[in-house]
NULO-454044 format. One record per residue: x, y, z of N, C-alpha, C in turn. Coordinates in steps of 0.2 Angstrom, whole numbers, padded with zeros to 4 digits, always signed. Last residue first. Example, Ala and Ser with C-alpha at 12.3 -4.5 7.8 and 13.67 -1.06 7.14 Angstrom:
2
+0064-0011+0035+0068-0005+0036+0064+0000+0039+0066-0028+0039+0062-0022+0039+0066-0016+0039
end
This chain:
451
+0073+0050+0149+0079+0055+0144+0082+0052+0138+0056+0048+0153+0065+0045+0152+0067+0048+0148+0047+0056+0161+0048+0054+0156+0059+0056+0155+0035+0057+0172+0041+0052+0173+0040+0053+0163+0025+0072+0176+0027+0064+0174+0033+0062+0174+0014+0081+0185+0023+0080+0185+0024+0072+0182+0005+0084+0179+0003+0077+0179+0010+0079+0184+0008+0097+0171+0001+0095+0176+0004+0092+0181+0017+0093+0162+0019+0098+0167+0015+0097+0173+0010+0084+0155+0015+0079+0158+0019+0085+0166+0001+0091+0151+0000+0087+0154+0007+0083+0158+0010+0101+0140+0009+0103+0146+0004+0098+0153+0014+0093+0133+0019+0094+0137+0015+0100+0143+0000+0090+0126+0005+0085+0129+0011+0087+0132-0001+0103+0122-0008+0099+0126-0001+0092+0129+0006+0101+0109+0008+0105+0117+0004+0104+0121+0006+0092+0103+0010+0092+0105+0012+0098+0114-0012+0086+0103-0007+0089+0100+0000+0090+0106-0017+0071+0103-0020+0078+0109-0013+0077+0102-0016+0056+0100-0022+0059+0097-0022+0068+0101-0009+0046+0107-0013+0047+0112-0019+0054+0106-0002+0043+0094-0005+0040+0100-0008+0042+0104+0005+0059+0094+0000+0055+0090-0003+0048+0092+0012+0060+0108+0006+0062+0107+0001+0059+0101+0020+0048+0106+0017+0051+0112+0008+0052+0112+0027+0055+0097+0023+0047+0096+0021+0048+0098+0035+0068+0101+0031+0070+0098+0026+0061+0096+0039+0063+0112+0036+0064+0115+0030+0067+0109+0048+0049+0117+0050+0050+0111+0040+0056+0113+0052+0038+0131+0050+0049+0129+0049+0051+0125+0049+0025+0124+0053+0029+0126+0053+0037+0128+0035+0023+0121+0037+0027+0115+0045+0030+0121+0028+0019+0135+0029+0015+0130+0035+0016+0126+0031+0028+0141+0034+0024+0144+0034+0017+0137+0019+0035+0135+0024+0041+0138+0032+0036+0136+0005+0028+0138+0011+0029+0133+0020+0030+0133+0011+0029+0154+0010+0021+0150+0011+0022+0144+0004+0040+0157+0012+0040+0157+0014+0033+0155-0009+0040+0151-0002+0045+0147+0006+0044+0150-0012+0034+0158-0013+0032+0152-0007+0034+0150-0012+0042+0172-0005+0034+0173-0008+0033+0165-0017+0052+0171-0011+0053+0172-0010+0047+0173-0030+0048+0168-0030+0051+0164-0022+0052+0162-0035+0044+0179-0035+0040+0174-0033+0042+0169-0035+0054+0188-0029+0050+0191-0029+0044+0182-0045+0062+0182-0038+0065+0181-0033+0058+0184-0054+0052+0185-0053+0054+0178-0046+0057+0177-0055+0054+0202-0055+0049+0198-0052+0050+0189-0057+0069+0199-0051+0068+0203-0048+0059+0202-0071+0070+0194-0064+0075+0191-0056+0071+0196-0078+0056+0198-0078+0063+0200-0068+0065+0196-0093+0049+0185-0082+0049+0186-0083+0057+0192-0102+0054+0186-0102+0047+0184-0097+0044+0190-0106+0067+0181-0106+0062+0187-0104+0056+0187-0112+0060+0163-0110+0066+0168-0111+0065+0175-0105+0046+0154-0110+0048+0162-0109+0052+0162-0100+0040+0142-0100+0043+0146-0103+0047+0151-0105+0025+0136-0104+0031+0136-0105+0034+0143-0100+0009+0140-0103+0012+0134-0101+0019+0132-0091+0009+0155-0096+0009+0153-0095+0012+0145-0080+0016+0161-0084+0016+0170-0094+0011+0164-0071+0016+0151-0070+0009+0158-0078+0008+0161-0070+0024+0143-0076+0015+0141-0077+0013+0149-0064+0033+0147-0072+0034+0146-0077+0029+0144-0052+0032+0147-0054+0032+0154-0067+0032+0153-0050+0017+0136-0049+0026+0137-0054+0024+0143-0043+0001+0142-0048+0003+0138-0049+0012+0141-0035-0006+0151-0034-0005+0146-0036-0001+0141-0046-0011+0160-0042-0005+0163-0039-0003+0154-0051-0020+0156-0055-0016+0155-0049-0010+0155-0039-0029+0144-0043-0030+0153-0044-0025+0151-0029-0043+0133-0035-0035+0135-0040-0035+0141-0023-0054+0141-0026-0052+0139-0028-0044+0139-0004-0058+0148-0008-0061+0143-0014-0057+0139-0002-0039+0151-0007-0045+0156-0004-0050+0147+0000-0028+0152+0004-0028+0152+0004-0038+0155-0006-0014+0140-0008-0019+0142+0001-0023+0148-0004-0006+0132-0003-0002+0139-0004-0007+0140-0007-0005+0118+0003-0004+0121+0003-0004+0131-0015-0012+0117-0011-0018+0117-0002-0011+0119-0025+0000+0118-0024-0005+0123-0019-0011+0123-0021+0005+0106-0021+0010+0112-0020+0003+0118-0028-0002+0097-0020-0003+0098-0017+0001+0101-0041-0004+0100-0035-0009+0101-0029-0006+0102-0043+0012+0095-0043+0008+0102-0040+0001+0105-0040+0012+0083-0038+0016+0087-0039+0012+0092-0050+0003+0077-0044-0001+0077-0037+0003+0085-0061+0010+0082-0061+0005+0086-0052+0000+0083-0060+0020+0072-0062+0020+0079-0060+0013+0085-0063+0013+0061-0053+0018+0063-0055+0021+0071-0072+0010+0062-0069+0004+0062-0063+0010+0064-0082+0022+0069-0086+0015+0067-0077+0012+0065-0083+0037+0077-0077+0033+0071-0076+0025+0068-0093+0032+0084-0097+0037+0080-0085+0037+0073-0097+0018+0093-0091+0020+0087-0094+0026+0083-0103+0019+0104-0110+0021+0098-0104+0021+0094-0101+0003+0116-0097+0008+0116-0106+0010+0106-0105-0010+0121-0107-0003+0120-0108+0000+0118-0094-0017+0114-0102-0020+0111-0106-0014+0112-0083-0015+0122-0083-0013+0116-0092-0014+0111-0088-0019+0135-0088-0011+0134-0085-0009+0127-0087-0034+0133-0093-0030+0133-0094-0024+0133-0070-0036+0130-0078-0037+0125-0085-0031+0126-0070-0033+0142-0065-0029+0139-0073-0031+0133-0076-0041+0151-0078-0036+0151-0077-0033+0146-0069-0055+0147-0077-0055+0144-0080-0050+0145-0056-0048+0138-0059-0052+0144-0066-0051+0142-0042-0058+0123-0045-0048+0128-0053-0053+0131-0029-0062+0120-0035-0063+0120-0038-0057+0121-0013-0064+0120-0018-0071+0118-0024-0070+0117-0001-0061+0119-0007-0057+0122-0013-0062+0118+0015-0055+0117+0012-0058+0119+0005-0060+0122+0023-0042+0106+0020-0043+0115+0016-0049+0113+0028-0034+0097+0030-0039+0101+0030-0038+0108+0021-0025+0091+0023-0025+0094+0027-0028+0099+0016-0031+0080+0019-0025+0077+0026-0025+0085+0011-0039+0087+0014-0042+0083+0016-0039+0080-0003-0031+0091+0002-0034+0096+0008-0036+0093-0007-0027+0081-0003-0022+0083+0001-0026+0088-0013-0039+0077-0008-0032+0070-0005-0031+0075-0025-0045+0084-0016-0051+0081-0010-0046+0077-0029-0035+0087-0028-0036+0095-0019-0041+0089-0039-0034+0075-0031-0028+0077-0031-0031+0082-0046-0045+0075-0038-0045+0071-0036-0041+0072-0050-0042+0088-0045-0047+0086-0044-0050+0083-0061-0032+0081-0056-0032+0089-0051-0038+0086-0065-0042+0075-0063-0037+0070-0056-0033+0076-0075-0050+0082-0067-0053+0077-0064-0047+0072-0082-0044+0090-0076-0044+0092-0070-0048+0085-0090-0032+0077-0082-0029+0081-0078-0034+0086-0099-0039+0074-0095-0042+0071-0088-0040+0074-0112-0038+0081-0111-0043+0081-0101-0043+0078-0116-0024+0075-0112-0024+0082-0107-0031+0081-0117-0017+0065-0116-0025+0065-0111-0022+0070-0120-0004+0067-0126-0006+0063-0124-0013+0060-0111+0004+0074-0112+0004+0077-0122-0002+0073-0105+0005+0061-0100-0002+0066-0107-0003+0069-0114+0008+0045-0110+0008+0053-0108+0003+0057-0113+0000+0028-0112+0001+0035-0110+0004+0041-0110+0005+0014-0108+0004+0018-0110+0005+0025-0120+0005-0002-0122+0010+0005-0118+0005+0012-0114+0009-0017-0118+0005-0010-0115+0008-0006-0124+0014-0035-0121+0015-0029-0121+0010-0020-0121+0018-0050-0120+0008-0047-0116+0012-0037-0121+0028-0054-0122+0024-0059-0120+0015-0056-0119+0040-0048-0123+0036-0044-0123+0031-0050-0109+0051-0054-0109+0043-0051-0113+0043-0049-0121+0053-0063-0116+0048-0068-0110+0046-0064-0127+0062-0056-0131+0053-0059-0126+0054-0061-0118+0071-0053-0121+0065-0048-0125+0061-0051-0114+0076-0062-0111+0076-0061-0113+0067-0056-0129+0084-0066-0130+0081-0068-0123+0079-0066-0129+0094-0054-0135+0086-0054-0131+0081-0059-0116+0096-0042-0118+0097-0051-0124+0090-0049-0120+0104-0027-0116+0100-0032-0118+0097-0035-0124+0114-0020-0120+0116-0019-0111+0106-0022-0139+0116-0022-0137+0122-0025-0128+0118-0026-0146+0111-0015-0145+0114-0010-0139+0118-0015-0151+0097-0022-0155+0102-0018-0152+0108-0017-0135+0091-0018-0137+0094-0026-0145+0099-0027-0136+0090-0006-0130+0093-0008-0133+0095-0018-0145+0079-0006-0148+0085-0005-0143+0092-0006-0136+0069-0015-0143+0073-0018-0147+0079-0013-0126+0063-0006-0125+0072-0015-0131+0074-0013-0124+0065+0009-0130+0066+0006-0129+0071+0000-0109+0062+0015-0114+0067+0015-0119+0064+0010-0098+0055+0014-0100+0054+0022-0107+0057+0020-0091+0044+0000-0094+0048+0004-0095+0051+0008-0085+0040-0017-0085+0040-0009-0087+0044-0006-0079+0034-0033-0082+0039-0029-0083+0037-0021-0070+0025-0047-0073+0025-0040-0074+0030-0036-0068+0026-0059-0068+0032-0056-0072+0031-0052-0055+0023-0072-0060+0018-0070-0062+0025-0062-0048+0027-0088-0050+0028-0080-0055+0022-0077-0036+0032-0100-0043+0029-0099-0044+0026-0092-0037+0049-0107-0037+0042-0104-0043+0038-0103-0030+0064-0117-0034+0058-0116-0036+0053-0111-0029+0080-0113-0026+0074-0115-0032+0067-0113-0032+0092-0127-0034+0087-0124-0027+0082-0120-0022+0108-0126-0026+0103-0130-0025+0096-0126-0020+0115-0119-0024+0122-0123-0025+0114-0127-0014+0121-0099-0014+0118-0108-0018+0120-0112-0017+0126-0088-0010+0129-0092-0011+0128-0100-0020+0112-0080-0022+0120-0077-0014+0122-0089-0026+0101-0094-0021+0103-0088-0021+0107-0087-0043+0094-0097-0035+0097-0104-0034+0098-0095-0049+0076-0102-0050+0087-0100-0041+0087-0104-0058+0061-0106-0052+0068-0108-0050+0075-0103-0067+0055-0105-0062+0052-0107-0056+0057-0108-0079+0060-0109-0075+0062-0115-0071+0058-0113-0087+0058-0098-0090+0058-0101-0088+0056-0109-0077+0062-0086-0082+0053-0086-0085+0053-0091-0070+0072-0088-0071+0062-0088-0073+0061-0088-0082+0080-0088-0079+0081-0094-0079+0073-0092-0080+0081-0075-0089+0076-0076-0088+0073-0085-0072+0086-0068-0072+0077-0068-0081+0076-0073-0076+0098-0074-0071+0095-0076-0070+0090-0074-0087+0099-0066-0087+0102-0073-0084+0097-0075-0084+0102-0052-0084+0094-0055-0087+0097-0061-0073+0112-0050-0069+0107-0053-0074+0102-0056-0083+0121-0047-0079+0122-0053-0077+0117-0055-0087+0119-0034-0092+0116-0040-0089+0116-0046-0075+0108-0026-0076+0115-0030-0080+0112-0031-0079+0094-0018-0076+0095-0023-0078+0100-0024-0085+0085-0004-0081+0090-0006-0075+0097-0011-0089+0074-0010-0097+0078-0006-0089+0087-0007-0079+0064-0010-0083+0068-0017-0085+0075-0016-0074+0059-0003-0076+0063+0002-0077+0067-0006-0060+0053-0013-0063+0051-0007-0068+0056-0003-0060+0045-0028-0058+0051-0025-0064+0049-0018-0049+0035-0037-0051+0034-0031-0052+0040-0024-0047+0026-0050-0041+0032-0048-0050+0032-0044-0039+0015-0059-0045+0018-0055-0041+0022-0051-0031+0011-0076-0030+0009-0069-0037+0011-0061-0027+0017-0087-0027+0011-0088-0028+0009-0078-0021+0032-0076-0021+0028-0085-0024+0020-0084-0017+0039-0067-0021+0030-0063-0024+0029-0070-0010+0051-0071-0003+0040-0066-0010+0033-0064-0019+0058-0073-0017+0055-0080-0010+0047-0077-0025+0063-0062-0029+0056-0065-0027+0055-0071-0013+0067-0056-0019+0060-0052-0022+0055-0056-0005+0072-0068-0008+0075-0061-0012+0067-0061+0014+0078-0071+0007+0073-0072+0000+0075-0067+0019+0096-0075+0017+0089-0072+0010+0087-0074+0031+0103-0078+0025+0101-0085+0027+0098-0079+0041+0118-0069+0039+0111-0076+0033+0107-0076+0036+0127-0064+0046+0125-0066+0041+0124-0072+0026+0132-0058+0026+0128-0060+0033+0126-0064+0026+0142-0050+0028+0141-0044+0030+0133-0050+0015+0153-0058+0021+0155-0054+0027+0151-0053+0007+0145-0071+0008+0151-0064+0016+0148-0060+0011+0139-0081+0003+0141-0081+0004+0141-0072+0026+0133-0080+0023+0142-0083+0017+0143-0083+0021+0119-0087+0027+0123-0085+0022+0128-0087+0004+0111-0086+0011+0112-0089+0014+0118-0086-0004+0100-0071+0000+0106-0076+0006+0108-0080-0017+0090-0065-0010+0090-0068-0008+0100-0071-0031+0088-0060-0028+0087-0066-0018+0087-0069-0024+0082-0049-0029+0080-0052-0026+0080-0058-0018+0097-0044-0015+0088-0040-0017+0084-0045-0023+0105-0049-0016+0105-0051-0014+0097-0050-0036+0104-0041-0033+0107-0050-0028+0103-0050-0030+0107-0029-0033+0102-0030-0033+0104-0040-0025+0119-0027-0024+0117-0026-0025+0109-0028-0038+0128-0028-0030+0126-0034-0027+0121-0033-0044+0122-0016-0046+0121-0024-0041+0123-0033-0036+0113-0006-0040+0121-0007-0043+0120-0017-0038+0095-0001-0034+0101-0003-0035+0107-0007-0043+0088+0008-0035+0088+0010-0033+0094+0006-0053+0082+0003-0055+0086+0008-0049+0088+0011-0053+0070-0007-0053+0079-0007-0055+0084-0006-0040+0059-0007-0045+0064-0002-0045+0070-0005-0034+0049-0020-0037+0054-0016-0042+0055-0014-0026+0034-0025-0031+0036-0022-0032+0043-0017-0027+0024-0037-0025+0029-0036-0029+0033-0030-0019+0009-0046-0024+0011-0041-0024+0017-0038-0013+0004-0060-0013+0008-0054-0020+0009-0051-0016-0016-0062-0014-0008-0065-0015-0004-0058-0019-0022-0056-0012-0026-0059-0013-0016-0060-0034-0026-0058-0028-0025-0058-0022-0027-0056-0045-0021-0070-0039-0016-0072-0036-0020-0064-0053-0031-0071-0049-0032-0078-0044-0029-0076-0058-0031-0054-0059-0032-0059-0056-0031-0064-0053-0034-0038-0058-0038-0042-0057-0038-0048-0044-0022-0034-0042-0028-0038-0047-0036-0041-0057-0015-0036-0051-0012-0042-0047-0019-0040-0063-0019-0026-0064-0016-0030-0063-0017-0039-0053-0015-0015-0054-0023-0016-0058-0024-0025-0054-0002-0015-0046-0007-0017-0046-0011-0021-0066+0000-0010-0062+0003-0015-0054+0000-0019-0065-0002+0002-0068-0010-0005-0068-0006-0010-0053+0004+0008-0054-0006+0008-0059-0008+0003-0061+0016+0008-0055+0013+0004-0052+0007+0003-0072+0011+0017-0076+0015+0010-0066+0015+0006-0075+0010+0031-0070+0005+0027-0071+0011+0020-0078+0019+0039-0085+0014+0039-0080+0008+0031-0072+0032+0044-0068+0026+0045-0074+0019+0045-0089+0044+0038-0083+0042+0042-0078+0037+0046-0099+0034+0032-0100+0040+0037-0093+0037+0037-0107+0030+0014-0101+0030+0023-0100+0034+0029-0106+0026-0001-0110+0030+0005-0107+0027+0012-0097+0023-0019-0100+0022-0009-0100+0027-0004-0102+0024-0033-0100+0026-0028-0102+0022-0017-0092+0018-0049-0096+0015-0041-0096+0025-0036-0095+0014-0063-0095+0020-0058-0099+0018-0053-0092-0002-0073-0097+0004-0071-0093+0011-0068-0085-0014-0077-0083-0003-0080-0087+0000-0079-0085-0028-0068-0086-0022-0075-0083-0014-0077-0080-0034-0060-0079-0033-0067-0080-0032-0070-0087-0027-0047-0081-0027-0049-0076-0030-0055-0101-0029-0048-0100-0023-0050-0092-0021-0050-0102-0036-0035-0107-0041-0045-0101-0035-0046-0093-0038-0027-0092-0041-0033-0094-0043-0038-0103-0026-0022-0096-0025-0023-0092-0031-0030-0115-0037-0019-0111-0032-0021-0107-0028-0025-0106-0042-0006-0111-0046-0014-0111-0042-0018-0104-0033+0001-0099-0037-0003-0101-0040-0007-0114-0028+0005-0112-0024+0001-0107-0026-0001-0122-0040+0011-0126-0038+0008-0122-0032+0004-0111-0040+0025-0113-0045+0017-0116-0044+0012-0116-0032+0030-0110-0031+0028-0108-0034+0021-0131-0035+0033-0128-0028+0030-0122-0028+0025-0128-0047+0039-0134-0045+0033-0132-0041+0033-0111-0050+0050-0121-0049+0049-0123-0045+0037-0098-0055+0045-0106-0059+0044-0112-0057+0045-0083-0047+0043-0091-0048+0044-0096-0051+0040-0069-0039+0033-0070-0045+0040-0077-0041+0043-0061-0047+0017-0064-0039+0025-0070-0043+0030-0054-0056+0011-0050-0053+0018-0054-0047+0024-0063-0056-0001-0062-0064+0008-0059-0060+0011-0060-0045-0005-0066-0048-0003-0064-0050+0002-0045-0040-0005-0050-0044-0006-0056-0044-0005-0030-0033+0002-0041-0030+0002-0043-0030-0008-0022-0042+0007-0028-0039+0008-0032-0036+0004-0020-0046-0009-0021-0053-0003-0025-0049+0000-0010-0034-0014-0017-0041-0019-0020-0044-0013-0002-0032-0005-0005-0028-0005-0011-0030-0007+0004-0046-0005+0000-0042+0001-0003-0041-0002+0008-0044-0019+0006-0050-0019+0004-0051-0014+0019-0032-0022+0012-0029-0023+0006-0040-0022+0030-0039-0009+0025-0034-0006+0016-0030-0012+0035-0048-0021+0027-0048-0012+0027-0046-0009+0036-0040-0030+0030-0043-0032+0029-0046-0025+0046-0032-0025+0040-0029-0023+0037-0036-0027+0057-0045-0019+0053-0039-0013+0046-0034-0017+0062-0044-0033+0060-0050-0029+0055-0049-0021+0067-0030-0036+0062-0037-0036+0058-0039-0035+0078-0032-0026+0071-0028-0025+0065-0027-0028+0084-0048-0031+0080-0046-0023+0077-0038-0021+0090-0041-0043+0085-0046-0042+0081-0047-0036+0096-0028-0040+0090-0030-0042+0085-0035-0043+0109-0038-0031+0104-0031-0027+0097-0030-0030+0115-0044-0041+0109-0046-0035+0105-0043-0029+0121-0033-0051+0115-0039-0051+0108-0041-0047+0129-0028-0040+0121-0023-0042+0114-0028-0047+0136-0042-0039+0133-0036-0035+0127-0035-0039+0142-0044-0051+0139-0049-0051+0133-0046-0040+0148-0032-0055+0144-0032-0058+0138-0036-0054+0160-0032-0044+0155-0029-0047+0148-0030-0050+0162-0043-0051+0162-0047-0046+0158-0040-0044+0170-0039-0066+0162-0047-0065+0160-0045-0058+0176-0031-0066+0169-0029-0066+0168-0037-0062+0187-0039-0068+0187-0038-0062+0183-0031-0064+0187-0045-0082+0190-0046-0076+0185-0045-0070+0186-0038-0097+0186-0032-0088+0182-0039-0084+0197-0044-0102+0199-0041-0098+0194-0035-0098+0192-0058-0100+0196-0053-0098+0202-0048-0100+0180-0057-0109+0182-0058-0106+0191-0057-0104+0168-0043-0108+0173-0046-0113+0178-0051-0108+0150-0041-0107+0159-0039-0104+0161-0043-0108+0136-0034-0103+0139-0039-0107+0145-0035-0108+0121-0034-0093+0127-0031-0095+0131-0037-0098+0108-0041-0091+0109-0034-0086+0116-0032-0088+0096-0043-0107+0100-0042-0102+0104-0040-0097+0089-0039-0118+0084-0039-0106+0091-0042-0102+0089-0039-0128+0085-0041-0127+0083-0045-0119+0093-0025-0127+0090-0026-0130+0087-0033-0129+0109-0030-0125+0105-0026-0120+0097-0027-0122+0111-0038-0135+0110-0041-0128+0108-0036-0123+0112-0028-0146+0105-0032-0145+0105-0036-0138+0122-0022-0140+0117-0018-0144+0111-0024-0142+0135-0030-0144+0132-0027-0137+0128-0027-0137+0132-0035-0156+0134-0039-0153+0128-0036-0144+0135-0022-0161+0131-0026-0161+0129-0031-0157+0151-0024-0158+0148-0019-0154+0137-0020-0150+0157-0037-0148+0157-0031-0153+0150-0028-0151+0170-0046-0141+0164-0041-0138+0166-0037-0149+0175-0062-0139+0178-0055-0144+0171-0050-0144+0171-0069-0132+0178-0068-0128+0181-0063-0136+0158-0065-0117+0161-0062-0123+0169-0065-0126+0147-0066-0104+0153-0067-0107+0157-0066-0115+0130-0059-0102+0136-0060-0107+0141-0061-0103+0123-0059-0084+0126-0055-0089+0132-0062-0094+0106-0058-0085+0111-0061-0085+0116-0056-0089+0093-0061-0067+0096-0055-0071+0102-0060-0074+0076-0067-0064+0081-0067-0067+0087-0061-0071+0063-0062-0067+0065-0059-0061+0074-0061-0063+0057-0069-0078+0057-0064-0076+0060-0059-0075+0059-0082-0087+0061-0081-0078+0060-0076-0075+0055-0082-0097+0052-0089-0092+0053-0084-0086+0061-0071-0103+0051-0073-0105+0051-0077-0100+0073-0072-0103+0065-0065-0099+0060-0069-0100+0074-0084-0109+0075-0084-0102+0071-0077-0100+0076-0076-0124+0068-0081-0122+0069-0083-0114+0082-0068-0122+0077-0065-0122+0073-0070-0122+0097-0073-0118+0096-0069-0116+0086-0070-0111+0096-0080-0132+0097-0086-0122+0093-0082-0119+0104-0075-0140+0096-0075-0137+0093-0078-0136+0118-0070-0134+0111-0067-0136+0105-0069-0138+0121-0085-0134+0123-0084-0128+0114-0076-0128+0115-0096-0146+0121-0091-0146+0116-0087-0139+0117-0115-0143+0114-0109-0146+0117-0100-0144+0129-0127-0140+0120-0129-0143+0115-0122-0144+0141-0123-0137+0140-0127-0143+0134-0128-0144+0139-0104-0139+0142-0110-0137+0141-0116-0137+0145-0089-0133+0146-0093-0140+0144-0103-0136+0144-0082-0123+0140-0079-0131+0138-0084-0133+0139-0088-0107+0147-0086-0114+0143-0086-0120+0133-0079-0095+0133-0084-0096+0138-0083-0103+0125-0080-0078+0133-0076-0080+0136-0080-0087+0112-0076-0069+0116-0082-0074+0120-0075-0079+0105-0076-0051+0110-0073-0060+0113-0078-0064+0094-0087-0046+0096-0077-0046+0097-0074-0055+0089-0099-0046+0091-0093-0047+0093-0088-0047+0080-0110-0040+0078-0104-0037+0084-0098-0041+0080-0126-0050+0083-0123-0044+0079-0117-0044+0075-0132-0060+0073-0131-0055+0073-0131-0052+0074-0122-0075+0067-0121-0068+0066-0129-0062+0088-0118-0071+0086-0112-0072+0075-0118-0069+0095-0134-0075+0094-0129-0070+0090-0123-0068+0091-0133-0089+0085-0139-0083+0091-0135-0076+0094-0126-0094+0088-0123-0095+0088-0126-0088+0107-0128-0094+0109-0122-0091+0100-0121-0091+0106-0139-0101+0109-0139-0096+0108-0134-0091+0105-0129-0116+0101-0135-0112+0103-0137-0104+0117-0123-0116+0108-0119-0113+0107-0127-0112+0131-0132-0109+0128-0130-0112+0121-0126-0109+0138-0136-0093+0144-0133-0101+0140-0132-0106+0135-0127-0080+0133-0129-0082+0137-0128-0089+0134-0123-0061+0136-0126-0066+0138-0127-0073+0130-0113-0047+0130-0120-0051+0130-0120-0056+0136-0108-0031+0134-0106-0040+0134-0114-0043+0131-0095-0020+0128-0101-0019+0131-0103-0027+0141-0085-0011+0136-0086-0018+0134-0094-0016+0154-0078-0006+0147-0080+0000+0141-0085-0005+0163-0078-0010+0156-0070-0012+0150-0073-0008+0170-0089-0015+0173-0083-0008+0167-0077-0008+0161-0093-0024+0158-0094-0019+0161-0091-0014+0167-0085-0033+0164-0083-0033+0158-0084-0028+0179-0089-0037+0181-0084-0038+0171-0079-0030+0171-0101-0041+0179-0101-0032+0178-0096-0034+0169-0099-0051+0168-0103-0047+0169-0102-0041+0179-0096-0061+0173-0090-0057+0168-0094-0053+0185-0109-0063+0189-0102-0059+0183-0095-0056+0175-0115-0068+0177-0119-0064+0181-0111-0057+0178-0109-0081+0169-0110-0076+0174-0110-0071+0190-0111-0087+0186-0104-0085+0183-0103-0081+0189-0126-0089+0194-0123-0082+0191-0115-0081+0178-0126-0097+0180-0131-0091+0182-0126-0084+0171-0120-0107+0178-0119-0106+0176-0120-0098+0157-0116-0109+0158-0122-0113+0167-0122-0109+0144-0109-0099+0152-0107-0102+0156-0114-0104+0134-0103-0090+0136-0107-0092+0142-0104-0096+0133-0103-0069+0139-0101-0075+0136-0105-0083+0121-0096-0058+0123-0101-0061+0125-0100-0069+0120-0093-0041+0122-0090-0051+0125-0097-0054+0112-0087-0028+0113-0093-0034+0113-0091-0039+0112-0078-0014+0108-0080-0017+0113-0084-0022+0117-0063+0000+0116-0074-0002+0112-0073-0007+0124-0049-0004+0119-0055+0001+0119-0063+0000+0142-0043-0003+0134-0047-0007+0132-0049-0001
end
């Protein structure tokens, strides 16, 4: 059983002491109280996971106590013990939030397994809360890195629109952090704590996207064996982030427009509308006005999405932020790889700032991840960069011979294969090449692969 603390509330001292000894043998910490009042004092002072509580106590009833306990300490689980079990009390106990309700004597052999399950549930609840807090902290305006005027202006606009219910359109090149902004807006709104659902429109064809977005009824098409909720419905009361909205098929744009105008839609194969309360944040790297002019995007949907527009700058337009971003990703990936890397050389940073970064922050992140993998020293150096960055920020035809470039590539692939301990699938992912290409390079360069 995992570690944890159990509180026993029972006015029968012999039974309380016996239970305490048995539970301590399982490696758990045990606290004891003979009344509800004494138990509440311990609950307010100690970090208690599970309460074993008698139903009949001198100063109250355990069934009612559970309801009050759940309001004050929602993650604490309670197992009620009674000398004379009855169905009505058992039903009310479970309704009030008890983990279980057992009879003393008859169910003694159930206590330890039941306690283990209750403790497991508590630890899971604590982990979920911890993760939710981490996610909430991760995607806030305070954690968006950058001091350049363009990014600070975008953050200021996002802060203003976050508490409202306005639809937001995020414009920017691929990799500029549109989803991070969308999550920060969600966490800065009244909908924080409610679902945040993200969907990349470009990842789906028309029919599959319609089903994913709006859901379907069983029997609406061959493989629809049961009803399915769409992501719009999953995001009810929360926020739906539609990335690459410019890729949406024009037939589906009308259905999305209806959601924005009436807060309802019709599932595939259904005849009745489904009502939702959802905030839409959309993003695109396309010029939507041009798409409207070319007849590929509905003008009425464009005007509904374009209520509040925020343009996110490309990384090449905010180069003064590159050192801070690089330092952040260095900490992230050196921590993941359990490597001691204290910083970056001056030449390394110069190469980063010479780069045009067509892939923006996403490309910078990938470069730092690979550099951390390759690095053997206390800091990142030019030799840890991709081949085309080592001679300067932009590849120049004829600047290096094919032999030199091949040597660098060979060394780079060997470093990555060593890092993955011969895992070719993971190496191909890190190198951003196909697995077939990697096999060809291994054979071409006669590289050593760990068995």
